[in-house]
TINUVEX-454405 format. One record per residue (C-alpha): residue number from 1; residue in one letter; chain; x, y, z. Coordinates in Angstrom, 1 decimal. Example, Ala and Ser with C-alpha at 12.3 -4.5 7.8 and 13.67 -1.06 7.14 Angstrom:
TINUVEX-454405
  kolnu  torkol  kemi       x       y       z
      1       A     A    12.3    -4.5     7.8
      2       S     A    13.7    -1.1     7.1
This chain:
TINUVEX-454405
  kolnu  torkol  kemi       x       y       z
      1       M     A    19.0   -29.2    16.4
      2       C     A    17.6   -27.4    13.2
      3       F     A    17.3   -23.2    13.3
      4       F     A    15.0   -21.2    10.7
      5       V     A    16.0   -18.2     9.4
      6       V     A    12.9   -16.5     7.8
      7       F     A    13.2   -13.3     6.2
      8       M     A    10.1   -10.7     6.0
      9       G     A    11.0    -8.9     3.4
     10       W     A    10.8    -5.6     2.2
     11       K     A     7.1    -4.4     2.7
     12       T     A     5.1    -0.8     2.4
     13       Y     A     2.1    -0.5     4.7
     14       L     A    -0.8     1.5     3.2
     15       I     A    -3.4     3.4     5.6
     16       M     A    -6.5     5.1     4.2
     17       Y     A    -8.6     7.9     5.3
     18       F     A   -11.9     8.5     3.9
     19       G     A   -14.2    10.9     3.5
     20       T     A   -17.5    12.0     2.7
     21       N     A   -17.2    13.9    -0.4
     22       G     A   -15.0    11.8    -3.1
     23       N     A   -16.6    10.6    -6.6
     24       S     A   -15.8     6.7    -5.8
     25       S     A   -17.1     3.7    -3.7
     26       M     A   -14.9     2.3    -1.2
     27       S     A   -14.8    -0.9    -3.7
     28       E     A   -13.9     1.4    -6.0
     29       V     A   -10.9     2.7    -4.6
     30       V     A    -9.9    -1.1    -3.3
     31       E     A   -10.0    -2.2    -6.7
     32       K     A    -7.8     0.7    -7.9
     33       V     A    -5.0    -0.3    -5.2
     34       E     A    -5.1    -4.3    -5.3
     35       K     A    -4.6    -3.5    -9.3
     36       L     A    -1.6    -1.2    -8.1
     37       G     A    -0.5    -4.7    -6.8
     38       F     A    -1.5    -4.1    -2.3
     39       R     A    -3.3    -6.7    -1.3
     40       S     A    -6.3    -5.7     2.1
     41       V     A    -5.5    -7.6     5.0
     42       L     A    -6.2    -6.9     9.0
     43       G     A    -4.6    -5.1    11.3
     44       P     A    -2.9    -1.9    11.8
     45       A     A    -3.1    -1.2     8.2
     46       D     A    -5.5    -1.9     5.8
     47       F     A    -3.3    -2.6     2.5
     48       I     A     0.3    -3.8     2.4
     49       Y     A     2.7    -3.4    -0.8
     50       E     A     5.8    -6.5    -0.8
     51       W     A     8.6    -5.9    -2.9
     52       N     A     9.6    -9.8    -2.8
     53       G     A    12.9    -9.2    -0.9
     54       D     A    14.2    -6.1    -3.1
     55       E     A    15.0    -3.1    -0.5
     56       P     A    13.4     0.0    -2.0
     57       D     A    15.1     3.0    -2.4
     58       K     A    13.4     6.7    -2.3
     59       E     A    12.5     6.8    -6.4
     60       K     A    10.9     3.4    -6.3
     61       I     A     8.6     4.4    -2.8
     62       F     A     7.9     7.9    -4.1
     63       E     A     6.4     6.1    -8.1
     64       L     A     4.7     3.9    -6.0
     65       G     A     3.3     6.7    -3.7
     66       N     A     3.0     8.6    -7.4
     67       K     A     0.7     5.9    -9.2
     68       L     A    -1.4     6.2    -6.2
     69       L     A    -1.6    10.0    -6.1
     70       E     A    -3.3     9.0    -9.6
     71       E     A    -5.2     6.4    -9.1
     72       L     A    -7.1     8.1    -6.7
     73       K     A    -7.5    11.2    -7.7
     74       G     A   -11.3    11.9    -6.7
     75       S     A   -11.5     9.8    -4.6
     76       N     A   -11.4    12.2    -1.2
     77       V     A    -9.0     9.8     0.2
     78       T     A    -5.8    10.8     2.5
     79       F     A    -3.2     7.7     2.6
     80       N     A    -0.6     7.6     4.6
     81       L     A     2.6     4.8     3.9
     82       D     A     5.3     3.2     6.0
     83       T     A     8.1     1.1     4.1
     84       H     A    10.4    -1.3     6.0
     85       D     A    11.7    -4.9     6.5
């Protein structure tokens, strides 16, 4: 009998909401987000950031959020981050 243990790892899920008054197109926003290490997915979240087995602390999550804020400044995008394993 074989047993497999699958460790999913820590992930930050990003959901974005686009307004109509932004200075960036959706494709420009996607490019900026992917540049930060997120990958686009289909499903309840728009993007996932994988922490590669490391459990992030609050400071790391805030740092990632601050990078998103800086990249998305002026784009009229609102976002939500959800981090768990």
